[in-house]
OpenMM code with the backbone's topology and positions (N, CA, C; nanometers):
from openmm import Vec3, app, unit

residues = "MET ARG LEU ALA ILE GLY ARG GLY ILE LEU GLY ARG ILE GLU VAL ILE PHE PHE VAL VAL LEU VAL LEU VAL VAL GLY ALA VAL TRP ALA TYR GLN HIS PHE ALA VAL ASP PRO VAL GLN HIS CYS GLU SER SER GLY ASN TRP TRP ASP ALA GLN THR HIS THR CYS GLY HIS VAL VAL TYR LEU PRO ASP VAL THR HIS ARG ALA ALA GLY ALA LYS THR PRO ARG TYR PRO THR LEU PRO GLU THR ALA ALA GLN GLY ALA GLY GLY THR SER GLY THR ARG".split()
positions = [
    Vec3(-2.1311, -2.5956, 2.2472),
    Vec3(-2.1870, -2.4840, 2.2772),
    Vec3(-2.2526, -2.3687, 2.1383),
    Vec3(-2.4028, -2.3726, 2.1385),
    Vec3(-2.4209, -2.3077, 2.0112),
    Vec3(-2.4538, -2.1835, 2.0399),
    Vec3(-2.4333, -2.1000, 1.9006),
    Vec3(-2.4721, -1.9570, 1.9425),
    Vec3(-2.6245, -1.9516, 1.9311),
    Vec3(-2.6322, -1.8565, 1.9300),
    Vec3(-2.8151, -1.8008, 2.0063),
    Vec3(-2.8702, -1.7297, 1.9164),
    Vec3(-2.8797, -1.8087, 1.8070),
    Vec3(-2.9474, -1.7666, 1.6543),
    Vec3(-3.0489, -1.7885, 1.6052),
    Vec3(-3.1530, -1.7151, 1.6086),
    Vec3(-3.2580, -1.8120, 1.5798),
    Vec3(-3.2855, -1.9245, 1.4641),
    Vec3(-3.4073, -2.0004, 1.4873),
    Vec3(-3.3917, -2.0787, 1.3792),
    Vec3(-3.4671, -2.0637, 1.2762),
    Vec3(-3.4793, -2.1266, 1.1716),
    Vec3(-3.5470, -2.0587, 1.0252),
    Vec3(-3.4888, -1.9017, 1.0103),
    Vec3(-3.5963, -1.8608, 0.9323),
    Vec3(-3.5487, -1.7371, 0.8225),
    Vec3(-3.4759, -1.6365, 0.8576),
    Vec3(-3.5212, -1.5487, 0.9245),
    Vec3(-3.4868, -1.4844, 1.0653),
    Vec3(-3.3752, -1.4876, 1.1046),
    Vec3(-3.3422, -1.6559, 1.1440),
    Vec3(-3.1889, -1.7310, 1.1829),
    Vec3(-3.1170, -1.6238, 1.0751),
    Vec3(-3.1120, -1.6941, 0.9670),
    Vec3(-3.0596, -1.7131, 0.8446),
    Vec3(-3.0061, -1.5798, 0.7669),
    Vec3(-3.1248, -1.4435, 0.7627),
    Vec3(-3.0701, -1.3338, 0.7123),
    Vec3(-2.9932, -1.2938, 0.8647),
    Vec3(-2.9754, -1.2636, 0.9880),
    Vec3(-2.8720, -1.2875, 1.1044),
    Vec3(-2.7478, -1.2789, 1.0614),
    Vec3(-2.7550, -1.3899, 0.9957),
    Vec3(-2.6396, -1.4457, 0.9364),
    Vec3(-2.5523, -1.4281, 0.8343),
    Vec3(-2.6485, -1.3756, 0.7639),
    Vec3(-2.6089, -1.3041, 0.6126),
    Vec3(-2.5964, -1.1068, 0.6240),
    Vec3(-2.6939, -1.0557, 0.6933),
    Vec3(-2.6635, -0.9327, 0.6887),
    Vec3(-2.5001, -0.9596, 0.8776),
    Vec3(-2.5099, -0.9692, 0.9308),
    Vec3(-2.3241, -1.0223, 0.9581),
    Vec3(-2.2353, -1.0566, 0.8832),
    Vec3(-2.2615, -1.1142, 0.7791),
    Vec3(-2.1352, -1.1713, 0.7233),
    Vec3(-2.1200, -1.0386, 0.6232),
    Vec3(-2.2200, -1.0224, 0.5530),
    Vec3(-2.1761, -0.8687, 0.4887),
    Vec3(-2.1316, -0.7350, 0.5301),
    Vec3(-2.2184, -0.7163, 0.6901),
    Vec3(-2.1510, -0.6691, 0.6805),
    Vec3(-1.9467, -0.6790, 0.8095),
    Vec3(-1.9566, -0.7187, 0.8234),
    Vec3(-1.7780, -0.8095, 0.7628),
    Vec3(-1.7024, -0.7839, 0.7111),
    Vec3(-1.7676, -0.8257, 0.5622),
    Vec3(-1.7010, -0.7837, 0.4340),
    Vec3(-1.6914, -0.6324, 0.4605),
    Vec3(-1.8219, -0.5710, 0.4129),
    Vec3(-1.7787, -0.4499, 0.4236),
    Vec3(-1.6599, -0.3307, 0.4862),
    Vec3(-1.6974, -0.3649, 0.6497),
    Vec3(-1.5967, -0.3161, 0.7568),
    Vec3(-1.4422, -0.3404, 0.6618),
    Vec3(-1.4307, -0.4534, 0.6518),
    Vec3(-1.3061, -0.5735, 0.6143),
    Vec3(-1.2638, -0.4418, 0.4511),
    Vec3(-1.3763, -0.4385, 0.3713),
    Vec3(-1.3208, -0.3700, 0.2110),
    Vec3(-1.3489, -0.2354, 0.3019),
    Vec3(-1.3866, -0.1502, 0.3991),
    Vec3(-1.3321, -0.0208, 0.4119),
    Vec3(-1.1976, -0.0209, 0.4740),
    Vec3(-1.2022, -0.1065, 0.5720),
    Vec3(-1.0055, -0.0853, 0.6717),
    Vec3(-0.9673, -0.1051, 0.5372),
    Vec3(-0.9680, -0.1784, 0.4129),
    Vec3(-0.8543, -0.2818, 0.3248),
    Vec3(-0.8573, -0.1215, 0.2375),
    Vec3(-0.9554, -0.0119, 0.1703),
    Vec3(-0.9524, 0.0941, 0.0928),
    Vec3(-0.8410, 0.1801, 0.1764),
    Vec3(-0.8971, 0.2295, 0.3531),
    Vec3(-0.8058, 0.2830, 0.3909),
    Vec3(-0.6603, 0.2254, 0.3935),
    Vec3(-0.6643, 0.1688, 0.4016),
    Vec3(-0.5139, 0.1416, 0.4265),
    Vec3(-0.4223, 0.1063, 0.3814),
    Vec3(-0.4695, 0.0795, 0.2288),
    Vec3(-0.3419, 0.0575, 0.0918),
    Vec3(-0.3736, 0.1178, -0.0048),
    Vec3(-0.4763, 0.2314, -0.0201),
    Vec3(-0.5058, 0.3769, -0.1084),
    Vec3(-0.5150, 0.4905, -0.0587),
    Vec3(-0.5799, 0.5058, 0.0722),
    Vec3(-0.5734, 0.6540, 0.1643),
    Vec3(-0.4265, 0.6798, 0.2167),
    Vec3(-0.4247, 0.5797, 0.3709),
    Vec3(-0.2700, 0.6027, 0.4205),
    Vec3(-0.1663, 0.6232, 0.3782),
    Vec3(-0.1489, 0.5865, 0.2055),
    Vec3(0.0079, 0.6002, 0.1168),
    Vec3(-0.0098, 0.7416, 0.1033),
    Vec3(-0.1356, 0.7739, 0.0634),
    Vec3(-0.1414, 0.9053, 0.0023),
    Vec3(-0.1177, 0.9837, 0.0952),
    Vec3(-0.1597, 0.9996, 0.1977),
    Vec3(-0.1724, 1.0794, 0.2854),
    Vec3(0.0165, 1.0995, 0.3947),
    Vec3(0.0372, 0.9682, 0.3910),
    Vec3(0.2086, 0.9495, 0.4146),
    Vec3(0.3314, 1.0217, 0.3227),
    Vec3(0.2685, 1.0091, 0.1943),
    Vec3(0.3478, 1.1111, 0.1155),
    Vec3(0.3483, 1.2129, 0.0999),
    Vec3(0.2256, 1.2623, 0.1278),
    Vec3(0.1868, 1.3950, 0.1020),
    Vec3(0.2343, 1.4526, 0.2301),
    Vec3(0.2299, 1.4756, 0.3816),
    Vec3(0.2392, 1.4927, 0.4934),
    Vec3(0.3924, 1.5219, 0.5190),
    Vec3(0.4977, 1.4048, 0.3966),
    Vec3(0.6030, 1.4331, 0.4405),
    Vec3(0.7086, 1.5218, 0.3728),
    Vec3(0.5740, 1.5919, 0.2628),
    Vec3(0.6329, 1.7095, 0.1487),
    Vec3(0.7018, 1.6700, 0.0212),
    Vec3(0.6477, 1.5433, 0.0035),
    Vec3(0.6790, 1.4564, -0.1596),
    Vec3(0.5230, 1.4403, -0.2297),
    Vec3(0.5317, 1.4479, -0.3489),
    Vec3(0.4128, 1.4328, -0.4214),
    Vec3(0.3977, 1.3039, -0.4565),
    Vec3(0.2399, 1.3040, -0.4615),
    Vec3(0.1806, 1.1021, -0.4335),
    Vec3(0.1374, 1.1113, -0.6440),
    Vec3(0.1867, 1.0305, -0.7058),
    Vec3(0.1248, 1.0105, -0.8512),
    Vec3(0.0633, 0.8513, -0.8854),
    Vec3(-0.1041, 0.8795, -0.8685),
    Vec3(-0.1964, 0.8579, -0.8776),
    Vec3(-0.1756, 0.7094, -0.9970),
    Vec3(-0.1086, 0.7521, -1.0873),
    Vec3(-0.1332, 0.6464, -1.2173),
    Vec3(-0.0498, 0.5198, -1.1647),
    Vec3(0.1150, 0.5258, -1.0995),
    Vec3(0.1820, 0.4219, -1.1056),
    Vec3(0.1874, 0.4085, -0.9236),
    Vec3(0.1570, 0.5123, -0.8296),
    Vec3(0.1765, 0.4359, -0.7103),
    Vec3(0.2456, 0.4117, -0.6035),
    Vec3(0.3118, 0.5558, -0.6760),
    Vec3(0.4756, 0.6004, -0.6535),
    Vec3(0.4442, 0.7120, -0.5429),
    Vec3(0.5825, 0.7484, -0.4692),
    Vec3(0.5739, 0.8284, -0.3877),
    Vec3(0.6925, 0.9017, -0.4253),
    Vec3(0.6877, 1.0393, -0.5331),
    Vec3(0.8012, 1.1717, -0.5880),
    Vec3(0.8784, 1.2152, -0.5050),
    Vec3(0.9527, 1.2590, -0.4549),
    Vec3(1.0238, 1.3623, -0.3843),
    Vec3(1.1215, 1.3952, -0.5077),
    Vec3(1.1442, 1.5421, -0.4596),
    Vec3(1.1940, 1.6717, -0.5299),
    Vec3(1.3986, 1.6129, -0.5685),
    Vec3(1.4234, 1.6500, -0.6576),
    Vec3(1.5392, 1.5946, -0.7139),
    Vec3(1.6112, 1.7832, -0.7629),
    Vec3(1.6872, 1.8000, -0.7336),
    Vec3(1.7312, 1.9374, -0.7443),
    Vec3(1.8258, 1.9018, -0.8848),
    Vec3(1.8142, 1.9766, -0.9974),
    Vec3(1.8418, 1.9073, -1.0564),
    Vec3(1.9921, 1.9946, -1.1346),
    Vec3(2.0679, 2.0710, -1.0611),
    Vec3(2.2083, 2.0906, -1.0530),
    Vec3(2.2899, 1.9743, -1.0072),
    Vec3(2.2217, 1.9686, -0.9465),
    Vec3(2.3001, 1.7907, -0.8516),
    Vec3(2.2828, 1.6954, -0.9734),
    Vec3(2.1991, 1.6512, -1.0460),
    Vec3(2.1735, 1.5498, -1.1236),
    Vec3(2.2918, 1.5681, -1.1950),
    Vec3(2.2512, 1.7098, -1.2911),
    Vec3(2.3296, 1.7316, -1.4325),
    Vec3(2.4862, 1.7839, -1.3596),
    Vec3(2.5158, 1.8387, -1.2892),
    Vec3(2.6706, 1.8027, -1.2526),
    Vec3(2.6552, 1.9892, -1.3009),
    Vec3(2.5772, 2.0630, -1.3281),
    Vec3(2.5612, 2.1884, -1.3157),
    Vec3(2.5491, 2.3370, -1.2253),
    Vec3(2.6560, 2.4005, -1.2506),
    Vec3(2.5901, 2.4992, -1.1598),
    Vec3(2.4552, 2.5966, -1.1706),
    Vec3(2.3842, 2.6322, -1.0808),
    Vec3(2.2626, 2.6539, -1.1280),
    Vec3(2.2713, 2.7592, -1.2024),
    Vec3(2.2340, 2.8402, -1.3190),
    Vec3(2.2053, 2.8978, -1.4108),
    Vec3(2.3590, 2.8946, -1.5302),
    Vec3(2.3849, 2.7271, -1.5054),
    Vec3(2.5081, 2.7462, -1.5687),
    Vec3(2.5440, 2.6720, -1.6882),
    Vec3(2.5682, 2.6908, -1.8609),
    Vec3(2.5352, 2.5711, -1.9208),
    Vec3(2.6092, 2.4914, -1.9626),
    Vec3(2.6945, 2.4697, -1.9039),
    Vec3(2.7885, 2.3799, -1.8908),
    Vec3(2.8312, 2.2874, -1.7890),
    Vec3(2.8630, 2.1623, -1.8237),
    Vec3(2.8937, 2.1084, -1.6646),
    Vec3(2.9852, 2.1347, -1.5583),
    Vec3(2.9739, 2.0674, -1.4962),
    Vec3(3.0736, 2.0842, -1.3322),
    Vec3(3.1372, 1.9557, -1.3541),
    Vec3(3.2733, 1.8525, -1.3299),
    Vec3(3.2699, 1.7609, -1.2862),
    Vec3(3.4179, 1.7714, -1.2123),
    Vec3(3.3849, 1.7789, -1.0501),
    Vec3(3.4949, 1.8393, -1.0057),
    Vec3(3.5908, 1.7000, -0.9777),
    Vec3(3.6025, 1.5311, -1.0914),
    Vec3(3.6891, 1.4929, -1.0621),
    Vec3(3.7486, 1.5269, -1.1846),
    Vec3(3.7146, 1.5209, -1.3077),
    Vec3(3.7154, 1.5291, -1.4196),
    Vec3(3.8551, 1.6403, -1.4340),
    Vec3(3.9519, 1.6382, -1.5023),
    Vec3(4.0492, 1.7622, -1.5618),
    Vec3(3.9795, 1.8636, -1.5809),
    Vec3(3.9863, 1.9712, -1.5862),
    Vec3(3.9545, 2.1150, -1.6861),
    Vec3(3.9868, 2.1206, -1.7767),
    Vec3(4.1274, 2.0884, -1.8996),
    Vec3(4.1441, 2.0800, -2.0088),
    Vec3(4.1134, 1.9104, -2.0549),
    Vec3(4.1699, 1.8964, -2.1822),
    Vec3(4.1577, 1.7744, -2.2185),
    Vec3(4.3194, 1.7081, -2.2609),
    Vec3(4.3877, 1.8258, -2.2613),
    Vec3(4.5517, 1.7847, -2.2206),
    Vec3(4.6148, 1.7317, -2.1182),
    Vec3(4.5053, 1.7929, -1.9818),
    Vec3(4.6147, 1.7551, -1.8765),
    Vec3(4.4801, 1.5697, -1.8254),
    Vec3(4.4005, 1.5766, -1.9342),
    Vec3(4.4033, 1.4336, -1.8706),
    Vec3(4.4714, 1.3071, -1.9924),
    Vec3(4.5254, 1.4068, -2.0841),
    Vec3(4.6127, 1.2356, -2.1056),
    Vec3(4.7492, 1.2305, -2.1039),
    Vec3(4.7538, 1.3254, -1.9884),
    Vec3(4.9034, 1.3955, -1.9525),
    Vec3(4.9944, 1.4724, -1.9917),
    Vec3(4.9403, 1.5450, -2.0954),
    Vec3(5.0501, 1.6408, -2.1938),
    Vec3(5.0722, 1.6183, -2.2878),
    Vec3(5.0087, 1.4552, -2.3481),
    Vec3(5.0017, 1.4288, -2.4994),
    Vec3(4.9755, 1.4336, -2.5189),
    Vec3(4.9673, 1.4271, -2.7601),
    Vec3(4.8616, 1.5454, -2.7871),
    Vec3(4.7734, 1.4169, -2.8093),
    Vec3(4.8208, 1.3003, -2.7910),
    Vec3(4.7036, 1.2393, -2.8102),
    Vec3(4.7100, 1.1167, -2.9512),
    Vec3(4.8264, 1.1447, -3.0173),
    Vec3(4.8787, 1.0253, -3.1350),
    Vec3(4.9147, 0.9433, -3.1093),
    Vec3(4.9680, 0.8641, -3.1811),
    Vec3(5.0555, 0.7733, -3.1428),
    Vec3(5.1912, 0.7743, -3.2586),
] * unit.nanometer
topology = app.Topology()
chain = topology.addChain("A")
for resn in residues:
    res = topology.addResidue(resn, chain)
    for name in ("N", "CA", "C"):
        topology.addAtom(name, app.Element.getBySymbol(name[0]), res)
C-alpha cells in the first residue's frame, strides 16, 4: 500500500514540509518537557530554580545546620557534654 502523495516536485515538497513540521513539534515538546516543566514544578512547590545549574533548591533553616539557637552566638550540641571536664570523665587530661 502506497501513500497518496503526488509524484514530482509537489510530492517532495509535501514530504519535506511534513518532516519539518514533525521536527518542529518534537522540538517544542522537548523544550516544554525538559526546560519549562521542571521550573514550573519546582516553583509551584515553594522552592526556587537555579537556571545556571538546573537544580531545584529549598530553604534550609540556618539554626538547624549550625546547631545554634536562633540569635545565639555559640553552638548548641545536645549530645555533647556542657564542659570539657564532663567530657573527659572528670580527669584533668594529663598523663
